[in-house]
C-alpha positions in Angstrom: 0.0 0.2 0.1 0.9 3.8 -0.3 1.8 3.6 3.4 4.5 0.9 3.2 6.8 3.3 1.6 6.6 6.2 4.1 9.7 7.5 5.8 9.3 11.1 6.1 6.0 12.3 7.3 4.9 15.9 7.1 1.9 17.3 9.0 -0.1 20.4 8.9 -3.6 22.0 9.5 -5.8 23.8 7.1 -8.9 25.8 7.8 -11.8 24.3 5.7 -14.7 26.3 6.8 -14.9 30.1 6.3 -15.5 32.1 9.4 -14.7 29.3 12.0 -11.6 27.9 13.3 -12.3 24.6 12.0 -9.2 22.7 10.9 -8.3 19.6 9.1 -5.2 17.6 9.4 -3.2 17.0 6.1 -0.9 14.0 6.1 1.8 14.0 3.6 4.5 11.9 2.3 7.5 14.4 1.9 9.5 12.2 -0.3 6.7 11.8 -2.9 4.9 15.0 -2.3 1.5 13.3 -1.9 -1.3 13.4 0.5 -1.6 10.2 2.3 -4.8 11.0 4.4 -6.9 14.0 5.4 -8.3 13.9 8.8 -11.4 16.0 9.9 -9.7 17.5 12.9 -6.3 18.2 14.4 -6.9 17.1 18.0 -4.2 14.9 19.6 -6.5 12.1 20.5 -7.7 11.7 16.9 -4.0 11.8 15.5 -2.8 9.2 18.0 -5.8 7.0 17.5 -5.2 7.4 13.7 -1.6 6.3 13.7 -2.0 3.4 16.3 -4.6 2.1 13.9 -1.7 1.7 11.4 0.1 -0.5 13.7 3.5 -0.8 15.4 5.4 -2.0 12.2 4.2 1.2 10.4 5.1 3.5 13.4 8.6 1.9 13.4 9.4 2.8 9.9 8.7 6.6 10.3 12.4 8.4 10.4 11.2 12.1 10.3 8.0 14.0 11.5 8.0 17.6 10.1 5.5 19.9 11.5 4.6 23.4 13.0 4.7 23.9 16.7 1.2 22.5 17.5 1.8 20.1 20.4 -0.3 17.3 18.9 2.2 17.2 16.0 5.6 18.0 17.7 5.3 15.1 20.3 4.4 12.3 17.9 8.0 11.4 17.2 8.4 10.5 21.0 5.0 9.3 21.5 4.3 7.2 18.5 7.2 6.9 16.4 10.1 5.6 18.3 12.8 5.7 15.5 11.8 9.2 14.3 13.0 12.7 14.9 10.8 15.8 15.2 11.6 18.7 12.9 9.9 22.1 13.4 9.4 23.6 10.0 11.6 26.5 9.3 8.8 28.4 7.6 6.6 28.2 10.6 9.5 29.0 12.9 10.5 32.1 11.1 6.9 33.5 11.2 7.6 34.1 14.8 10.8 36.1 14.2 8.8 37.9 11.2 6.1 38.8 13.9 8.9 40.3 16.2 10.1 42.4 13.2 6.4 43.6 12.4 5.7 44.5 15.9 8.7 46.6 16.1 7.4 48.5 13.1 4.0 48.8 14.6 5.5 50.4 17.8 7.4 52.9 15.7 4.3 53.6 13.6 2.3 54.2 16.9 5.0 56.4 18.5 5.7 58.3 15.2 2.4 58.6 13.2 3.4 61.4 11.2 6.9 59.8 10.1 6.3 59.0 6.4 8.8 56.4 6.1 7.0 54.2 8.8 3.9 54.3 6.5 2.9 51.5 4.4 6.2 49.6 5.4 5.1 46.3 6.3 5.3 44.3 3.1 8.6 46.1 2.2 10.1 45.2 5.5 9.0 41.4 5.5 9.7 40.9 2.0 13.0 39.2 0.8 15.8 42.0 0.0 16.2 40.6 -3.3 12.8 41.0 -4.3 12.6 44.7 -3.4 12.5 47.6 -6.0 15.0 50.5 -5.8 12.1 52.7 -4.3 11.3 50.2 -1.7 15.1 49.8 -0.8 15.3 53.5 -0.6 12.2 53.7 1.8 13.8 50.9 4.0 17.1 52.8 4.2 15.2 56.0 5.2 13.3 54.0 7.9 16.6 52.7 9.2 18.0 56.1 9.5 15.1 57.1 11.6 15.1 53.9 13.8 18.5 52.1 14.1 16.6 49.6 16.4 14.3 48.8 13.4 17.5 48.1 11.3 19.1 45.8 14.0 15.9 43.6 14.1 15.8 43.4 10.4 19.4 42.4 10.2 18.9 39.9 12.9 16.1 38.2 10.9 18.3 38.1 7.9 21.3 36.6 9.7 19.3 33.9 11.1 17.8 33.1 7.8 21.3 33.0 6.3 22.4 30.4 9.0 19.7 28.1 7.8 20.6 28.5 4.1 24.2 27.1 5.0 25.2 23.5 4.5 25.7 22.8 8.3 25.9 19.7 10.6 23.2 20.2 13.5 26.2 20.8 15.8 27.7 23.5 13.6 24.4 25.1 13.3 23.9 25.1 17.1 27.2 27.2 17.6 26.2 29.8 14.9 22.6 30.0 16.5 24.2 30.5 20.0 26.3 33.3 18.5 23.1 34.7 17.1 21.2 34.5 20.3 23.9 36.3 22.1 23.8 39.2 19.6 19.9 39.2 19.9 19.8 39.5 23.6 21.7 42.8 23.4 18.8 44.2 21.4 16.4 45.1 24.6 12.8 44.7 22.9 9.9 42.9 24.1 9.3 41.3 20.6 12.9 39.9 20.5 12.8 38.7 24.0 9.4 36.8 23.1 11.1 35.3 20.2 14.2 34.4 22.1 11.8 32.4 24.5 10.2 30.5 21.7 13.6 29.8 20.2 14.8 28.5 23.6 11.8 26.3 24.0 12.0 24.6 20.6 15.6 24.8 19.8 16.4 21.3 19.5 13.6 20.5 17.3 14.2 23.5 15.1 17.9 22.5 14.7 16.7 19.0 13.7 16.2 20.7 10.4 19.9 20.4 9.6 19.6 16.5 9.9 18.4 16.2 6.5 17.1 19.6 5.6 13.4 18.5 5.8 10.7 21.3 5.6 7.0 21.3 5.1 7.3 23.3 1.7 5.5 20.7 0.0 2.6 20.3 2.4 2.3 24.1 2.1 1.9 23.7 -1.6 -0.7 20.8 -1.2 -2.6 22.8 1.2 -3.0 25.7 -1.4 -4.2 23.1 -3.8 -6.8 22.0 -1.2 -7.9 25.5 -0.8 -8.3 25.7 -4.6 -10.7 22.5 -4.6 -12.7 24.2 -1.8 -13.0 27.6 -4.0 -14.0 25.7 -7.1 -16.5 23.7 -5.2 -17.9 26.9 -3.4 -17.2 25.2 -0.1 -18.1 21.6 1.1 -21.0 21.0 3.6 -19.8 17.3 4.0 -16.2 16.6 5.1 -16.2 13.1 3.6 -17.0 14.4 0.1 -14.1 16.9 0.4 -11.7 14.3 1.5 -12.6 12.0 -1.3 -11.9 14.9 -3.8 -8.6 15.9 -2.1 -7.4 12.2 -2.1 -8.4 11.6 -5.8 -6.6 14.9 -7.0 -3.7 15.1 -4.5 -3.1 11.3 -3.1 
């Protein structure tokens, strides 16, 4: 069966009903880029019961579980899959640092409402530097002149991303991240302090990325495809019908 070949498992949730926090759980084979199954909710008891139903032999074959920081996912490697490591997806991890950068911007916008360079800055600030136009780069430089603190946080984010783009072992990456943490601790802002706590709490699983550089990028792509199915169908009132369509098109 399709499950016999699975070694690297990606798990993520997707909102399936507009206006409600109603999340389905998407299970993906990261090697083949296919959806293995689509569960109606992301509750831990549902997920544990589901995988226990697959049996011990299946659970023993899983080597990697890649997910966001949702507890129901991040503890599976220890609870259900004895031979697997848990990898916190780098995209979801960096969302927290992007949030710290954006909160820094919001604070400046609040304190200096008439400062033109802080207006409509969010997209420019969070976008990749190589995607910025000359005018956007000029606006960014003007904001940095007014707020060196904003520039420091911006470069912190850029520097940490650069570490994750390097070809490093987990031990090598750990040393570089520790150096980054020392630098970040010198920037005394609440958003950065909050991110450092997140990093400290999840550091080992975040650094497991360097084991084989697994991410949930393929899962995000499949989630976008699921959203497309929902849009084309003008929504689904019956989950089983949605599930069948997802597995037919993406499984």
